[in-house]
Biopython code that builds the backbone (N, CA, C, O; Angstrom):
import numpy as np
from Bio.PDB.StructureBuilder import StructureBuilder

atoms = [
    (1, "MET", "N", (68.253, 64.007, 107.765)),
    (1, "MET", "CA", (69.107, 65.057, 108.196)),
    (1, "MET", "C", (68.738, 65.677, 109.390)),
    (1, "MET", "O", (67.583, 66.087, 109.501)),
    (2, "SER", "N", (69.538, 65.810, 110.301)),
    (2, "SER", "CA", (69.196, 66.492, 111.751)),
    (2, "SER", "C", (69.071, 67.996, 111.807)),
    (2, "SER", "O", (70.079, 68.640, 111.516)),
    (3, "HIS", "N", (68.131, 68.546, 112.094)),
    (3, "HIS", "CA", (68.047, 70.085, 111.902)),
    (3, "HIS", "C", (68.833, 70.621, 113.351)),
    (3, "HIS", "O", (68.863, 71.851, 113.404)),
    (4, "TRP", "N", (69.323, 70.093, 114.258)),
    (4, "TRP", "CA", (69.672, 70.524, 115.320)),
    (4, "TRP", "C", (71.119, 71.249, 115.071)),
    (4, "TRP", "O", (71.489, 72.238, 115.703)),
    (5, "GLY", "N", (71.803, 70.663, 114.150)),
    (5, "GLY", "CA", (73.011, 71.436, 113.599)),
    (5, "GLY", "C", (72.850, 73.122, 113.343)),
    (5, "GLY", "O", (73.570, 74.043, 113.726)),
    (6, "PHE", "N", (71.599, 73.127, 112.535)),
    (6, "PHE", "CA", (71.244, 74.476, 112.132)),
    (6, "PHE", "C", (70.766, 75.422, 113.500)),
    (6, "PHE", "O", (70.998, 76.620, 113.659)),
    (7, "VAL", "N", (70.175, 74.686, 114.245)),
    (7, "VAL", "CA", (69.753, 75.269, 115.329)),
    (7, "VAL", "C", (71.082, 75.898, 116.322)),
    (7, "VAL", "O", (71.222, 77.006, 116.839)),
    (8, "ALA", "N", (71.896, 74.770, 116.329)),
    (8, "ALA", "CA", (73.065, 75.409, 117.143)),
    (8, "ALA", "C", (73.868, 76.381, 116.478)),
    (8, "ALA", "O", (74.507, 77.189, 117.152)),
    (9, "ALA", "N", (73.910, 76.397, 115.202)),
    (9, "ALA", "CA", (74.627, 77.400, 114.469)),
    (9, "ALA", "C", (73.796, 78.804, 114.466)),
    (9, "ALA", "O", (74.416, 79.867, 114.433)),
    (10, "ALA", "N", (72.440, 78.771, 114.499)),
    (10, "ALA", "CA", (71.704, 79.966, 114.637)),
    (10, "ALA", "C", (71.992, 80.433, 116.139)),
    (10, "ALA", "O", (72.402, 81.592, 116.206)),
    (11, "TYR", "N", (71.872, 79.821, 117.249)),
    (11, "TYR", "CA", (72.079, 80.214, 118.324)),
    (11, "TYR", "C", (73.732, 80.846, 118.710)),
    (11, "TYR", "O", (73.917, 81.698, 119.580)),
    (12, "ALA", "N", (74.758, 80.276, 117.931)),
    (12, "ALA", "CA", (75.967, 80.685, 118.064)),
    (12, "ALA", "C", (76.215, 82.047, 117.276)),
    (12, "ALA", "O", (77.009, 82.862, 117.746)),
    (13, "VAL", "N", (75.499, 82.322, 116.005)),
    (13, "VAL", "CA", (75.175, 83.683, 115.441)),
    (13, "VAL", "C", (74.659, 84.568, 116.203)),
    (13, "VAL", "O", (75.112, 85.712, 116.241)),
    (14, "ALA", "N", (73.763, 84.225, 116.833)),
    (14, "ALA", "CA", (72.940, 85.200, 117.733)),
    (14, "ALA", "C", (73.758, 85.612, 118.829)),
    (14, "ALA", "O", (73.923, 86.821, 118.998)),
    (15, "VAL", "N", (74.346, 84.711, 119.672)),
    (15, "VAL", "CA", (75.353, 85.038, 120.750)),
    (15, "VAL", "C", (76.434, 85.874, 120.285)),
    (15, "VAL", "O", (76.727, 86.955, 120.796)),
    (16, "LEU", "N", (77.078, 85.289, 119.200)),
    (16, "LEU", "CA", (78.295, 86.093, 118.841)),
    (16, "LEU", "C", (77.824, 87.542, 118.467)),
    (16, "LEU", "O", (78.405, 88.520, 118.940)),
    (17, "GLY", "N", (76.866, 87.651, 117.694)),
    (17, "GLY", "CA", (76.392, 88.942, 117.356)),
    (17, "GLY", "C", (76.168, 89.697, 118.385)),
    (17, "GLY", "O", (76.555, 90.864, 118.309)),
    (18, "THR", "N", (75.441, 89.204, 119.698)),
    (18, "THR", "CA", (75.020, 90.224, 120.599)),
    (18, "THR", "C", (76.291, 90.343, 121.296)),
    (18, "THR", "O", (76.394, 91.477, 121.765)),
    (19, "LEU", "N", (77.354, 89.568, 121.558)),
    (19, "LEU", "CA", (78.811, 89.927, 122.201)),
    (19, "LEU", "C", (79.256, 90.972, 121.227)),
    (19, "LEU", "O", (79.650, 91.957, 121.850)),
    (20, "ALA", "N", (79.340, 91.122, 119.957)),
    (20, "ALA", "CA", (79.862, 92.057, 119.160)),
    (20, "ALA", "C", (79.375, 93.510, 119.429)),
    (20, "ALA", "O", (80.069, 94.518, 119.559)),
    (21, "LEU", "N", (77.852, 93.369, 119.490)),
    (21, "LEU", "CA", (77.328, 94.599, 119.466)),
    (21, "LEU", "C", (77.601, 95.159, 121.081)),
    (21, "LEU", "O", (77.904, 96.330, 121.308)),
    (22, "LEU", "N", (77.453, 94.198, 122.075)),
    (22, "LEU", "CA", (77.848, 94.724, 123.602)),
    (22, "LEU", "C", (79.405, 95.459, 123.425)),
    (22, "LEU", "O", (79.536, 96.562, 123.955)),
    (23, "GLY", "N", (80.411, 94.955, 122.798)),
    (23, "GLY", "CA", (81.731, 95.220, 122.958)),
    (23, "GLY", "C", (81.718, 96.647, 122.147)),
    (23, "GLY", "O", (82.379, 97.601, 122.559)),
    (24, "ALA", "N", (80.906, 96.720, 120.947)),
    (24, "ALA", "CA", (81.001, 97.948, 120.338)),
    (24, "ALA", "C", (80.481, 99.117, 120.963)),
    (24, "ALA", "O", (81.025, 100.220, 121.021)),
    (25, "SER", "N", (79.232, 98.727, 121.486)),
    (25, "SER", "CA", (78.544, 99.731, 122.477)),
    (25, "SER", "C", (79.358, 100.208, 123.608)),
    (25, "SER", "O", (79.482, 101.394, 123.914)),
    (26, "TRP", "N", (79.931, 99.164, 124.237)),
    (26, "TRP", "CA", (80.816, 99.563, 125.588)),
    (26, "TRP", "C", (82.071, 100.417, 125.218)),
    (26, "TRP", "O", (82.392, 101.326, 125.984)),
    (27, "ALA", "N", (82.873, 100.154, 123.971)),
    (27, "ALA", "CA", (83.744, 100.845, 123.330)),
    (27, "ALA", "C", (83.178, 102.450, 123.093)),
    (27, "ALA", "O", (83.844, 103.366, 123.575)),
    (28, "ALA", "N", (82.084, 102.712, 122.429)),
    (28, "ALA", "CA", (81.712, 103.774, 122.012)),
    (28, "ALA", "C", (81.203, 104.683, 123.349)),
    (28, "ALA", "O", (81.183, 105.911, 123.265)),
    (29, "MET", "N", (80.838, 104.057, 124.459)),
    (29, "MET", "CA", (80.388, 104.441, 125.640)),
    (29, "MET", "C", (81.721, 105.261, 126.270)),
    (29, "MET", "O", (81.728, 106.437, 126.633)),
    (30, "ARG", "N", (82.743, 104.399, 126.294)),
    (30, "ARG", "CA", (83.970, 104.636, 126.943)),
    (30, "ARG", "C", (84.506, 105.892, 126.257)),
    (30, "ARG", "O", (84.988, 106.775, 126.965)),
    (31, "GLY", "N", (84.459, 106.030, 124.974)),
    (31, "GLY", "CA", (85.088, 107.058, 124.056)),
    (31, "GLY", "C", (84.067, 108.283, 124.377)),
    (31, "GLY", "O", (84.636, 109.374, 124.412)),
    (32, "ALA", "N", (82.836, 108.306, 124.588)),
    (32, "ALA", "CA", (81.987, 109.238, 124.765)),
    (32, "ALA", "C", (82.302, 109.801, 126.237)),
    (32, "ALA", "O", (82.243, 111.015, 126.429)),
    (33, "GLU", "N", (82.612, 108.979, 127.200)),
    (33, "GLU", "CA", (82.791, 109.468, 128.592)),
    (33, "GLU", "C", (84.467, 110.080, 128.532)),
    (33, "GLU", "O", (84.795, 110.902, 129.387)),
    (34, "ALA", "N", (85.246, 109.734, 127.726)),
    (34, "ALA", "CA", (86.442, 110.407, 127.696)),
    (34, "ALA", "C", (86.362, 111.701, 126.999)),
    (34, "ALA", "O", (86.975, 112.646, 127.496)),
    (35, "ARG", "N", (85.733, 111.861, 125.985)),
    (35, "ARG", "CA", (85.344, 113.107, 125.434)),
    (35, "ARG", "C", (84.598, 114.078, 126.357)),
    (35, "ARG", "O", (84.879, 115.276, 126.369)),
    (36, "ALA", "N", (83.577, 113.506, 127.185)),
    (36, "ALA", "CA", (82.870, 114.578, 128.042)),
    (36, "ALA", "C", (83.851, 115.068, 129.066)),
    (36, "ALA", "O", (83.781, 116.234, 129.456)),
    (37, "GLU", "N", (84.772, 114.232, 129.528)),
    (37, "GLU", "CA", (85.740, 114.375, 130.798)),
    (37, "GLU", "C", (86.605, 115.510, 130.344)),
    (37, "GLU", "O", (86.958, 116.418, 131.096)),
    (38, "ARG", "N", (86.977, 115.406, 128.901)),
    (38, "ARG", "CA", (88.089, 116.452, 128.362)),
    (38, "ARG", "C", (87.530, 117.854, 128.507)),
    (38, "ARG", "O", (86.445, 118.258, 128.088)),
    (39, "PRO", "N", (88.507, 118.562, 129.209)),
    (39, "PRO", "CA", (88.076, 120.166, 129.226)),
    (39, "PRO", "C", (87.881, 120.721, 127.657)),
    (39, "PRO", "O", (88.614, 120.361, 126.736)),
    (40, "ARG", "N", (86.867, 121.578, 127.524)),
    (40, "ARG", "CA", (86.807, 122.046, 126.225)),
    (40, "ARG", "C", (87.631, 123.257, 125.943)),
    (40, "ARG", "O", (87.819, 123.985, 126.918)),
    (41, "GLU", "N", (88.088, 123.572, 124.966)),
    (41, "GLU", "CA", (88.890, 124.529, 124.522)),
    (41, "GLU", "C", (87.953, 125.967, 124.117)),
    (41, "GLU", "O", (86.866, 125.786, 123.568)),
    (42, "GLY", "N", (88.243, 126.851, 124.300)),
    (42, "GLY", "CA", (87.470, 127.970, 123.761)),
    (42, "GLY", "C", (86.225, 128.468, 124.637)),
    (42, "GLY", "O", (85.441, 129.299, 124.177)),
    (43, "THR", "N", (86.103, 128.021, 125.690)),
    (43, "THR", "CA", (85.150, 128.300, 126.478)),
    (43, "THR", "C", (85.490, 128.918, 127.758)),
    (43, "THR", "O", (84.601, 129.208, 128.559)),
]
sb = StructureBuilder()
sb.init_structure("model")
sb.init_model(0)
sb.init_chain("A")
sb.init_seg("    ")
for serial, (resi, resn, name, xyz) in enumerate(atoms, 1):
    if name == "N":
        sb.init_residue(resn, " ", resi, " ")
    sb.init_atom(name, np.array(xyz, "f"), 0.0, 1.0, " ", f" {name:<3s}", serial, name[0])
structure = sb.get_structure()
């Protein structure tokens, strides 16, 4: 049985996980920037 299928699957999981983390981090960054730009009330 060839091990290359498992190697390809591991790479696919790593790439998809990296892309998911990148997307979540980008969304969090955009949210933080939007909150920082909003004027503060009570100051």
